[in-house]
Wavefront OBJ file of the C-alpha trace (Angstrom):
o trace
v -0.060 -0.126 -0.007
v 2.016 3.033 1.222
v 5.657 2.289 1.292
v 6.775 4.014 4.655
v 9.882 2.871 6.285
v 10.720 3.065 9.826
v 12.580 6.284 9.567
v 9.562 8.110 7.973
v 7.300 6.838 10.775
v 9.655 8.054 13.459
v 9.806 11.292 11.668
v 6.015 11.483 11.402
v 5.810 10.599 15.316
v 8.085 13.546 16.242
v 6.237 16.097 14.342
v 2.913 14.721 15.593
v 4.176 14.764 19.229
v 5.568 18.402 18.753
v 2.196 19.477 16.971
v -0.245 17.922 19.049
v 1.146 17.550 22.243
v 1.857 14.540 24.555
v -1.466 14.812 26.186
v -3.646 14.566 23.319
v -1.435 12.089 21.234
v -2.935 8.571 22.704
v -6.595 9.935 21.784
v -5.429 10.871 18.157
v -3.593 7.475 17.792
v -6.892 5.713 18.967
v -9.053 7.690 16.571
v -6.666 7.150 13.786
v -6.609 3.495 14.402
v -10.546 3.565 14.479
v -10.379 5.266 10.937
v -7.863 2.912 9.510
v -10.119 -0.168 10.798
v -13.235 1.358 9.002
v -11.378 1.992 6.064
v -9.904 -1.692 6.069
v -13.640 -3.022 6.684
v -14.927 -0.817 3.775
v -12.263 -2.269 1.574
v -12.980 -5.763 2.650
v -16.581 -5.392 2.145
v -16.147 -3.853 -1.408
v -13.825 -6.658 -2.277
v -16.260 -9.259 -1.002
v -19.347 -7.658 -2.844
v -17.116 -7.532 -5.789
v -16.024 -11.111 -5.630
v -19.963 -12.140 -5.140
v -20.890 -10.143 -8.189
v -18.275 -12.010 -10.094
v -19.582 -15.401 -8.573
v -23.212 -14.452 -9.533
v -22.043 -13.382 -12.950
v -20.214 -16.868 -13.300
v -23.212 -18.777 -11.761
v -25.742 -16.862 -14.222
v -23.465 -18.103 -17.198
v -23.023 -21.643 -15.958
v -26.929 -21.717 -15.183
v -27.326 -20.498 -18.776
v -24.932 -23.503 -19.972
v -26.673 -26.067 -17.896
v -30.046 -24.953 -19.441
v -28.880 -25.271 -22.875
v -27.215 -28.778 -22.288
v -30.593 -29.781 -20.582
v -32.789 -28.693 -23.632
v -30.338 -30.464 -26.003
v -30.443 -33.567 -23.660
v -34.308 -33.533 -23.569
v -34.456 -32.991 -27.535
v -31.985 -36.158 -27.702
v -34.330 -38.037 -25.492
v -37.576 -37.425 -27.210
v -35.575 -38.552 -30.346
v -37.351 -41.815 -31.831
v -35.831 -43.112 -35.080
v -38.703 -45.558 -35.532
v -41.157 -42.778 -35.581
v -38.977 -40.777 -38.004
v -39.044 -43.831 -40.271
v -42.913 -44.130 -40.170
v -43.280 -40.587 -40.832
v -40.924 -40.990 -43.991
v -42.772 -43.976 -45.005
v -46.216 -42.593 -44.794
v -45.468 -39.451 -46.829
v -44.003 -41.682 -49.520
v -47.122 -43.850 -49.546
v -49.003 -40.846 -49.734
v -46.893 -39.293 -52.362
v -47.260 -42.954 -54.483
v -51.112 -42.946 -53.925
v -51.646 -39.505 -55.038
v -49.330 -40.047 -58.145
v -51.579 -43.367 -58.834
v -54.697 -41.397 -58.304
v -53.608 -38.576 -60.983
v -52.837 -41.124 -63.836
v -55.839 -42.966 -65.318
v -55.886 -46.884 -65.364
v -54.678 -48.326 -68.558
v -57.803 -50.244 -70.392
v -57.353 -53.855 -71.371
v -59.503 -54.269 -74.392
v -58.998 -56.925 -76.692
v -57.293 -56.346 -80.053
v -59.781 -55.505 -82.911
v -60.013 -58.022 -86.038
v -60.116 -57.181 -89.683
v -64.019 -57.084 -89.712
v -64.132 -54.851 -86.777
v -65.440 -57.236 -84.064
v -63.983 -57.566 -80.794
v -63.606 -61.389 -81.000
v -60.316 -62.880 -80.026
v -58.318 -64.355 -82.694
v -58.059 -68.099 -82.415
v -55.011 -70.241 -83.354
v -55.684 -72.866 -86.050
v -56.388 -76.431 -84.764
v -54.205 -79.136 -85.626
v -55.186 -82.665 -86.346
v -55.286 -84.812 -83.046
v -54.474 -88.037 -84.932
v -51.353 -86.449 -86.752
v -47.938 -86.792 -85.489
v -46.519 -83.596 -84.146
v -42.993 -82.299 -84.755
v -42.362 -82.245 -80.991
v -42.975 -85.794 -80.528
v -39.981 -86.759 -82.746
v -37.530 -85.208 -80.337
v -36.253 -87.427 -77.647
v -37.789 -87.136 -74.334
v -35.820 -85.922 -71.337
v -35.925 -89.325 -69.640
v -34.189 -91.089 -72.318
v -31.268 -88.854 -71.727
v -30.703 -90.157 -68.241
v -28.111 -92.729 -67.623
v -28.772 -96.127 -66.091
v -27.152 -96.798 -62.551
v -24.555 -98.835 -64.377
v -23.163 -95.476 -65.897
v -24.409 -96.362 -69.612
v -26.925 -94.141 -71.257
v -30.317 -95.794 -71.874
l 1 2 3 4 5 6 7 8 9 10 11 12 13 14 15 16 17 18 19 20 21 22 23 24 25 26 27 28 29 30 31 32 33 34 35 36 37 38 39 40 41 42 43 44 45 46 47 48 49 50 51 52 53 54 55 56 57 58 59 60 61 62 63 64 65 66 67 68 69 70 71 72 73 74 75 76 77 78 79 80 81 82 83 84 85 86 87 88 89 90 91 92 93 94 95 96 97 98 99 100 101 102 103 104 105 106 107 108 109 110 111 112 113 114 115 116 117 118 119 120 121 122 123 124 125 126 127 128 129 130 131 132 133 134 135 136 137 138 139 140 141 142 143 144 145 146 147 148 149 150 151 152
């Protein structure tokens, strides 16, 4: 605080003794001590109030951070991936249904013949007794080998 050495204090004491007098000197020192104590208390009170204000500011900042973290944690706790997928599937299904409702269904009418009738075309019939070209081919069973390893 003040840099007063012992020599300076001695000079101040001698001047005070001469100026105030030996009879009043103890009361002056007592009053000076009381004022010094008051100043020290005021300084320490100011310092403690300042530190308390700093702590409150830090606590306010920490409370804000905790509130932010709590809100983020609550948003993570309410996260439901299954519900998210369901919502996506429902919206996709609605889009598909609306797209299908917008397009008319294709008509499946039989092709018209040369006469203009709607009768289906019939393939010419073959004679039942006549041998067909498919029967001249070997059957798949004929290609199967016998148990002794030779073809049939």
